[in-house]
Structure formats: C-alpha cells, structure tokens
C-alpha positions as CSV (number, residue, x, y, z in Angstrom):
1,M,98.1,73.2,84.6
2,E,97.9,71.5,88.5
3,Y,100.1,72.5,90.8
4,T,101.2,70.3,93.8
5,S,103.4,70.6,97.1
6,T,107.0,69.3,97.3
7,R,105.7,67.9,101.1
8,N,102.8,66.2,99.6
9,N,102.2,65.3,95.9
10,Q,99.0,64.1,96.3
11,I,97.7,67.8,96.5
12,R,96.5,69.2,93.2
13,V,95.6,72.9,93.1
14,T,95.2,75.5,90.7
15,A,97.7,78.1,89.9
16,A,95.0,80.7,91.5
17,Q,95.1,79.2,94.3
18,A,98.8,77.7,94.7
19,I,99.8,82.0,93.9
20,A,97.0,82.9,96.5
21,T,98.1,80.9,99.8
22,G,101.8,81.3,98.9
23,I,103.2,78.1,100.3
24,S,101.0,75.0,101.0
25,P,99.4,74.0,103.9
26,E,101.8,71.3,105.4
27,G,104.8,73.7,104.7
28,G,105.6,72.4,101.3
29,L,106.0,74.8,98.3
30,Y,104.0,74.5,95.1
31,I,105.5,73.3,91.6
32,P,103.5,72.6,88.4
33,T,102.8,68.6,88.1
34,A,104.2,69.2,84.8
35,L,106.4,72.1,82.8
36,P,104.9,73.2,79.1
37,A,107.2,72.4,76.7
38,L,108.9,74.8,74.4
39,T,109.9,74.4,71.2
40,M,112.3,76.2,69.1
41,E,109.6,77.1,66.2
42,D,108.3,78.5,69.6
43,I,111.3,80.4,70.9
44,Q,111.2,82.2,67.4
45,A,107.9,83.6,67.4
46,L,108.7,85.2,70.2
47,V,112.1,87.0,68.8
48,P,109.9,90.0,67.8
49,L,108.0,90.6,70.6
50,S,108.1,93.3,73.5
51,Y,109.5,92.2,76.6
52,K,105.9,92.6,78.1
53,E,103.9,90.3,74.9
54,R,106.6,87.7,75.6
55,A,105.8,87.9,79.6
56,V,101.8,87.2,78.3
57,K,103.3,84.1,75.8
58,V,105.1,82.1,78.4
59,L,102.5,82.8,81.6
60,S,99.9,82.1,79.9
61,R,101.4,78.7,79.9
62,F,101.5,78.0,83.8
63,L,98.0,80.7,84.5
64,T,96.1,78.1,82.6
65,D,92.9,79.1,84.7
66,F,93.9,83.0,83.9
67,A,91.6,84.2,81.1
68,A,93.8,85.5,78.3
69,E,92.9,89.1,78.9
70,E,94.2,88.9,82.9
71,V,97.2,87.6,82.0
72,E,97.9,90.7,79.5
73,E,96.2,93.0,82.1
74,C,98.7,92.0,84.4
75,C,102.0,92.4,82.1
76,A,100.4,95.6,81.5
77,A,100.5,97.0,84.7
78,A,103.6,95.5,85.7
79,Y,106.2,96.0,82.8
80,G,105.7,100.2,81.4
81,E,106.4,103.0,82.9
82,R,107.8,102.3,86.3
83,F,111.0,100.3,84.4
84,D,113.7,103.3,83.2
85,T,114.1,101.5,79.5
86,P,111.3,99.8,77.2
87,A,113.4,97.0,77.0
88,I,112.7,96.0,80.5
89,A,115.4,93.8,80.8
90,P,118.0,94.3,78.1
91,L,121.1,92.5,77.5
92,H,124.4,94.3,77.4
93,D,127.4,92.9,75.4
94,L,130.6,92.7,77.7
95,G,132.6,91.3,74.0
96,D,134.1,87.9,74.0
97,G,130.5,86.2,73.7
98,R,130.0,87.3,77.8
99,Y,126.6,89.4,78.3
100,V,124.9,91.1,81.3
101,L,121.4,90.5,81.8
102,E,120.3,93.8,83.0
103,L,117.6,93.6,86.0
104,W,117.7,96.7,88.1
105,H,115.9,99.0,85.9
106,G,113.0,98.6,88.0
107,P,111.5,101.3,90.7
108,T,113.6,99.8,94.0
109,C,116.6,98.8,91.6
110,A,116.9,95.5,92.4
111,F,116.4,92.5,90.1
112,K,113.6,91.4,92.4
113,D,111.4,94.5,90.6
114,M,110.6,91.7,88.0
115,A,108.9,89.6,89.6
116,L,107.8,91.8,92.3
117,Q,105.8,94.7,89.9
118,I,103.6,91.7,88.4
119,L,103.3,89.8,91.9
120,P,100.3,91.9,93.0
121,H,98.4,92.1,89.7
122,L,99.1,88.1,89.9
123,M,97.5,88.3,94.0
124,R,94.6,90.2,93.3
125,V,93.1,88.1,90.4
126,S,94.1,84.8,91.9
127,V,91.9,86.0,95.5
128,G,89.4,86.7,92.9
129,K,88.6,83.6,91.7
130,T,90.0,81.9,94.9
131,N,87.9,83.8,98.0
132,P,86.8,87.1,96.6
133,D,85.7,88.1,100.1
134,E,88.9,87.3,102.2
135,Q,91.8,90.1,102.8
136,I,95.5,88.8,102.2
137,V,98.3,89.1,104.9
138,I,101.7,89.3,102.7
139,L,104.2,87.8,105.2
140,V,108.1,88.8,103.6
141,A,111.2,87.8,105.4
142,T,113.7,90.0,103.1
143,S,118.0,89.9,103.7
144,G,117.4,93.7,101.6
145,D,116.4,93.3,97.8
146,T,112.8,91.5,98.6
147,G,111.8,93.8,101.2
148,K,111.6,97.3,99.4
149,A,110.8,95.7,96.1
150,A,107.7,93.7,98.2
151,L,106.5,96.7,99.7
152,E,106.2,99.0,96.6
153,G,104.6,96.7,94.6
154,F,102.1,95.9,97.2
155,R,102.1,99.5,98.0
156,D,98.0,100.4,98.8
157,A,97.2,97.8,96.8
158,P,93.2,97.0,97.7
159,N,92.4,94.2,100.0
160,T,95.5,93.7,101.0
161,R,98.5,94.3,104.1
162,I,102.0,93.4,103.8
163,L,104.6,93.3,106.7
164,V,108.2,92.9,106.2
165,F,110.7,91.4,108.6
166,Y,114.3,92.1,108.1
167,P,117.7,91.3,109.8
168,A,118.9,94.1,111.9
169,E,122.3,94.1,111.2
170,G,121.4,92.4,107.9
171,V,121.2,94.9,105.4
172,S,122.6,98.1,104.2
173,E,121.9,101.6,104.9
174,M,120.1,102.2,101.9
175,Q,118.2,98.9,101.9
176,R,116.9,99.7,106.1
177,F,115.8,103.3,104.6
178,Q,114.3,102.7,101.7
179,M,112.4,100.3,104.2
180,I,111.5,102.4,107.0
181,T,110.2,104.8,104.7
182,Q,108.2,103.1,102.8
183,E,104.6,105.1,102.0
184,G,101.6,103.1,101.5
185,E,98.5,102.7,103.7
186,N,99.0,98.7,104.4
187,V,102.9,98.5,104.6
188,G,104.6,97.5,107.8
189,V,108.7,96.8,108.2
190,C,109.7,95.2,111.3
191,A,113.5,94.5,112.2
192,I,114.8,91.1,114.0
193,S,117.5,90.2,116.3
194,G,119.7,87.4,113.5
195,N,119.7,86.9,110.4
196,F,117.5,86.3,107.1
197,D,117.2,82.9,108.0
198,D,116.1,83.3,111.6
199,A,113.5,85.8,109.5
200,Q,112.9,83.2,106.9
201,T,112.1,80.3,109.1
202,G,109.9,82.9,111.4
203,V,108.1,83.5,108.5
204,K,107.3,79.8,107.1
205,S,106.4,78.6,110.7
206,I,103.2,81.4,111.2
207,F,102.4,80.4,107.8
208,T,102.1,76.7,108.7
209,D,100.7,77.7,112.5
210,D,97.0,76.7,113.2
211,E,96.2,78.5,115.9
212,V,96.8,82.1,113.7
213,K,95.4,80.8,110.7
214,S,92.3,80.6,112.6
215,K,92.5,83.3,114.3
216,L,93.0,85.1,110.8
217,A,89.9,83.1,109.3
218,E,87.6,84.3,111.9
219,N,88.2,88.2,111.1
220,G,88.4,87.2,107.2
221,M,91.9,87.2,106.6
222,R,94.7,84.6,104.7
223,F,97.9,84.9,104.7
224,S,100.3,84.6,101.7
225,S,104.2,85.1,101.0
226,A,105.9,87.7,98.6
227,N,109.3,85.9,99.1
228,S,110.2,83.5,95.8
229,I,108.8,80.4,98.0
230,N,105.0,81.6,96.5
231,W,105.0,80.3,92.8
232,G,103.6,84.1,91.5
233,R,107.1,84.9,92.7
234,L,109.0,82.5,90.3
235,V,107.2,82.1,87.3
236,P,108.2,85.5,86.3
237,Q,111.2,84.9,86.9
238,I,111.7,82.3,84.2
239,V,110.4,85.1,81.3
240,Y,113.8,86.8,82.0
241,Y,115.8,83.9,80.5
242,I,113.5,83.3,77.7
243,S,113.8,87.1,76.7
244,A,117.6,86.8,77.2
245,Y,117.6,84.0,74.9
246,C,115.2,86.0,72.5
247,D,117.3,89.0,72.2
248,L,120.6,87.3,71.2
249,L,118.7,85.5,68.2
250,K,117.3,88.9,67.4
251,Q,120.7,90.5,67.5
252,G,122.4,87.6,65.9
253,N,124.9,86.8,68.0
254,I,123.7,83.0,68.4
255,K,121.9,80.6,65.3
256,A,118.8,79.0,66.5
257,G,119.1,75.8,68.8
258,E,123.0,77.6,69.8
259,S,123.1,76.6,73.5
260,I,124.4,79.0,75.9
261,N,125.8,79.0,79.8
262,V,124.1,81.0,82.4
263,V,126.1,82.2,85.5
264,V,123.3,83.5,88.4
265,P,124.5,84.9,91.8
266,T,122.7,82.8,94.5
267,G,121.1,83.2,97.9
268,N,117.7,81.5,98.4
269,F,117.6,79.5,95.2
270,G,115.1,81.2,93.1
271,N,116.8,82.9,90.3
272,I,118.8,80.0,89.1
273,L,115.9,77.9,90.0
274,A,114.1,79.6,87.6
275,C,116.8,79.2,84.9
276,Y,116.8,75.5,85.5
277,Y,112.9,75.5,84.7
278,A,113.6,77.6,81.9
279,K,116.3,75.0,80.5
280,C,113.8,72.0,81.6
281,M,110.9,73.6,79.2
282,G,113.2,73.6,76.2
283,L,115.4,76.4,76.6
284,P,119.0,75.8,74.9
285,V,120.9,75.9,78.2
286,N,124.0,74.0,78.5
287,K,125.6,75.3,81.9
288,L,124.1,76.7,84.9
289,I,126.8,78.2,87.2
290,C,125.5,79.0,90.5
291,A,127.6,82.2,92.1
292,S,127.8,82.2,95.6
293,N,129.9,84.7,97.8
294,R,131.8,83.7,101.3
295,N,129.0,81.7,103.1
296,R,129.3,79.2,100.2
297,I,126.2,77.2,101.0
298,L,125.3,76.0,97.5
299,T,128.6,76.0,96.4
300,D,129.8,73.6,98.9
301,F,126.7,71.7,98.4
302,F,127.1,71.1,94.7
303,E,130.6,70.1,95.3
304,T,130.0,67.4,98.0
305,G,126.6,66.4,98.0
306,V,125.9,67.6,101.7
307,Y,123.8,70.5,102.6
308,D,125.2,71.7,106.0
309,C,124.1,74.8,107.9
310,N,126.6,74.3,111.1
311,R,128.7,77.0,109.9
312,P,129.8,80.2,110.4
313,F,127.2,83.0,108.7
314,Y,129.4,85.9,107.3
315,T,127.7,89.4,107.1
316,T,129.1,90.6,102.9
317,T,128.6,93.4,100.8
318,S,126.0,91.4,98.6
319,P,123.6,90.6,101.3
320,S,120.6,89.3,99.4
321,M,123.2,86.2,99.3
322,D,124.1,86.1,102.9
323,I,121.4,82.8,103.5
324,L,122.1,79.5,104.9
325,V,119.1,78.3,104.2
326,S,118.0,78.0,100.9
327,S,114.4,77.6,100.6
328,N,114.3,76.8,96.9
329,L,116.4,74.1,96.8
330,E,113.6,71.7,98.4
331,R,111.6,72.3,95.0
332,L,115.0,71.3,92.8
333,L,115.5,68.5,95.4
334,Y,111.8,67.2,94.9
335,H,112.8,66.5,90.7
336,L,115.6,65.3,91.6
337,C,114.1,62.5,93.8
338,G,111.5,61.6,91.1
339,D,108.8,63.8,92.5
340,N,109.0,61.9,95.6
341,S,107.2,64.4,98.6
342,E,107.9,61.6,101.2
343,E,111.7,61.6,100.5
344,I,111.8,65.6,100.7
C-alpha cells in the first residue's frame, strides 16, 4: 500500500516512511492512495479473535511493508498487561440498543492510549526501515490527554526524544500533574501561552521550517509527530470500531450486515475519521454523529458548510474537545474533493 499527501498527491511513500516522518514535507497529511476492502466474511472471521489478534489482521492491510512478525510483535507489545482488562476495548450495554465503547482501560485512562501504546513500536520498526541511524525528535501539541499518553508511550524508547507543548491555562490540573511528573530520560514538557490551536500551529510551523530541519539533520535527527496528524496514530483507531462491531455480532446483539450508528465526541477529528475510514472499508455504519461541546466548530461546519475559526474560544470541562482548528478534517476534505490536493 502506498501513501500520498493531502497537499501534493504526486507524492508516494510507504507506510514506514509516512509513520517515521509524521507529516509530509509541504505540510500535508499522509493518507492511503486506496483503502483496503473489508467484506462481511472478513468481519465474521474476526469475531472469535482477541482484540490483539483483530488488530494484527486490520493493521496488516495498511502496513504492507511490515513483515507479518513485525505487526504481530507491535500489537503484542501494545495490547497486553498495561491495559486493566483483557478485552482492551470492551463494549458496555446501556440497554435499548445503546452501547458505550470503553476506551479508557489503558495506563493513562485516556482513549489516546489505544493508539499511543502501539505508535512507539510502529515508529521503531518504521525508523529501522527508513533511517536506522537517525534519532527521532517527536513534537506533540496537546489539549490534555494526548500529552500524557504520548509521554508514557515513548518513555525511554530507544533513539527517541519527545517534547510536549500544552496550553498553560487549557488543561485540567490532573492532566498537568500527569505530564509534569512524567518519568523517563528522553521526555520534556513545555507550557505555552495560548490555547491548543496555538500549540498545534507552532508545532506544524516547526515541522515545515527548512532551517530547523537542516540543523537537526546535521546532528543525525529528524522530527516526527505523535499527534493524530501522524498516520501511525490514526490507523490503530480504525481497529476498535471494527472490533466493536465484531463484539456486537459475538454477543448476538446484531445480525451480520446490520448497520449501526456511531456517536463520537470530537475535537481534532481523528477519532471520528477513523470510523469513517472503517465505514469506507466496508464496516456497516449508517450514521456518523459528530458530538461537539460549546466551541461547536465542527457542528457549525457540518450544519452550514462554513468553517469559521474567528469566534470566541471556550475552555470547558472537556479540554480534548477545546479546539478550533481540527487538523484531521483536512483528510476528509481531501476525499470529498475527489482527491484534489490543489483544491486542498
């Protein structure tokens, strides 16, 4: 499978190259040139498997330059004892045909663990395939959850350094303490004046600064990202939507081929985009419902067709959704524009 960029669809890279670099040189986001098909027979074959085994089957379709043993090793390292339930992402029945997919059973109690426990392993394998002598410098912008989950995931990872930027007034006290007390010889945390969008914009500008990149190259280093702009962060999230459907089948709550609706609280648009990709692959999803908070940026966009960041920014009790610039929306717009990178 090859990957291209939302801002230059002439680019072709492997999965390892997309994961190792995080973002395309011109600032675009990597996406597959085509999504693998998922038939109902494929889904039914996943039903008796564990979460880890389902992850291997799904991720192997996207990581075609990885050896089978490499994908299995990454999944085994990620989805094991660090989660407090062997189900990894269990489905809780609320009754009346409503279910909650529990994504908080990882080491930091944030849904970001679902991807950030495996990303360091995907990164390690990817760098080994692309530039094994380089040290990776990971820059992360966070509104709270991603920071701690990324720090914990990359703690003491070989040939890797990670620096997390968070808005000084934009995270909860619990999240701030989680980040500033993080253990590890290769971790760093920096509070900024501003909100998450300011942190994210700053990180993106550093990624595309040729002078900075040249300085890093002189010292045998390269930037990458642990935000969901990195395909290696986004692709593991596809797994838990497919796994949830398998669990509904296994429990006899739906019939094979029956469509479900999925409601996703959304800030940077990565979580719900992962479900959109699962739907495009063939997962029977009827409606994708994008849940917002007081900032309403995505709600207003889908209702009006206008994306307007020039509005008041509200700090709420859900800081991971306190975002006005939803980076992953660029990937959706690329597909909706007929893969027209010039229009993007």
